C-alpha positions, 0 to 999 in steps of 0.5 A: 500500500502507498504510504501517505507523505510528509514533506520536511524541510532542512536548513543544511543537507549535512543535518539530515542524519543528525540526532533531532532529524532521525528522530523526527524521520523515525516517528514518521515512519513509525507512524506508516509515512513517507518522508520527502526530505527537501534541502538546498544543493539537490538535497541530502544523502540519504543512503544510510537513513532508512526506507521510506525516505527521499531525498529532494531540492528547495531554495529558500528565498521569495523567488523560489516561493513564487515559482513553487508554491502554488503548485498542486504537487503541494497537495499530495503531502499530509503535513509540513514540518521542517527547522529553523530558520528559513525552512519555516519561512517555505514550510509556513507559506505551504501550509497555509496555501494548501492548508496543511498542518504544519510542525516546527523543529525549532532546533535554532533560535536566531535571535539577538546577536545570533540574528544574522543577516536575512532581511527583515521581510524574509525573517518576518516570512520565517517568524509568521511560519513558525507563529503557524505550527500546530506543534512546535518542537525545542531541544531544552526546555529552558528554550520554550518562552525563548521560541514562544516569544521570537515566533509569538506562538499563542500561549495555548500553542503545545511546545515539547522538548526533545533533545539533540540526541539520538533516541537510540544511540549506536554500540561504543566502538572498539577502544583499543582499535579506535586509539590504535587507528588514530595514534592515540596511546592506549594508556593516555588520558584522552579529551575530545573536541567536537564541532567547529573550531573557533573562539566560541566554541572553546578553541582557546580552552582547548589549546589552554588545556594541552599547554597545561596538561602534559599527561592530556591528549586531545581528539579534534574532530574539528568541522571545516577542517582547513589545513593552514589552520590544522597546520598552525594548532600542532605548532602550538605547545603540546601540539604534538599531543593533538590529534586532528581527525582528517575527514568529517565523521558521519553522526552515529560513527562519531558517537560510536567513537566516543568509546576512545574518549575520557573526557568531553569539552562542550564551551559556549561563548557566545551571548546571543539568547539561544547558547546562554540556553543550551542544555541538552540542546547540545549534541555534543553534550548528549553525545558525551553523556550518553556514550559514558564521558564526562564533562567540561563545560562552560558554567551556565544554568542550564548545565547545572545538573552536570554537576548536580549528578557528578559528571562534569565540571562546571569552569568560567575561563581556560586557565581552570582547565587544568583544574576540571582535567585531574578533577576528573582524572582522578574519580574517572570510572566513577564520573564515567558510571555517572554520566550514562546514568545522567543521560538516562535521568536527565536526557531521557532520550527514548522517553522523549522520542515516545512523547515526541511521536505522540504528539506528532500523532496528535497533529497527524494522525498515523496511517496505514503501516504505522508501527 
């Protein structure tokens, strides 16, 4: 039997396999839908996203909307959904024109100093789209009022939380093999840095840890590798203990590789509202804790649970990195066990995925073939 279809719009094709998008795809699939995944540059690679998913191109701009928005092909969809922010302009207008429900995955909140440089009228269209949502999903409870205010959501509009976490994470990799392949000593204390290397993500904090902790090795899974930057990094004091991943790992591969790691770094320094309320919205934080890796994090209220659950150390600046590294190293096995427990009690990804599925089903009821 042919499955009914949902159109899901992404801002960045490479995020198709990210934990929150996998959660959305799995929920739609489990409810009996086929997903047409729209993204720029020809659409994402869907080869590892499972069955009942197709990739289609989209452009986020007024000209594309003028050419395509009125097409009758959109009437084949039972609902529209998408991440923020540009996708909401398209999904929101299609929802209004073709009288289909809209679901917003507010993975980013483009306000304050993170507002970007999109024209005012386009951002207004994005916010109008978000205001239409029959269901809004944010990735951290502290972000609920931020999204309500930014999108202009009605007071009774349903908003739920789904974290930056796989609801069914991969099995850990082989620790010895992962270390041997990358030249990390088997007995080394290893800290992981994941994401874009910049000041806002704590790049200088990482370098300070290398300088002040001669016992520490660092594995950098750095996105957007730049050979010049990488060359400079290896020239800093302690750079011989810095191992940079040569290419981007897949989402699940990166999570499984945390078996090789002892400590994770989770630093957010931007003053934009969403970065002051990170909590379980942080994919890297969810990755570390779910895979049993304690963390060093920049101090903010949304990270207070890390110290409450004794699976992390909050610090105020790079000069405190060495002390934090040694505090975790002294109680490593206990804090690793606490990280796993914290993931189960605070992140609660499997339970939250069930809540997500039920909330989506209330907007778009299950069809034939639902699991």
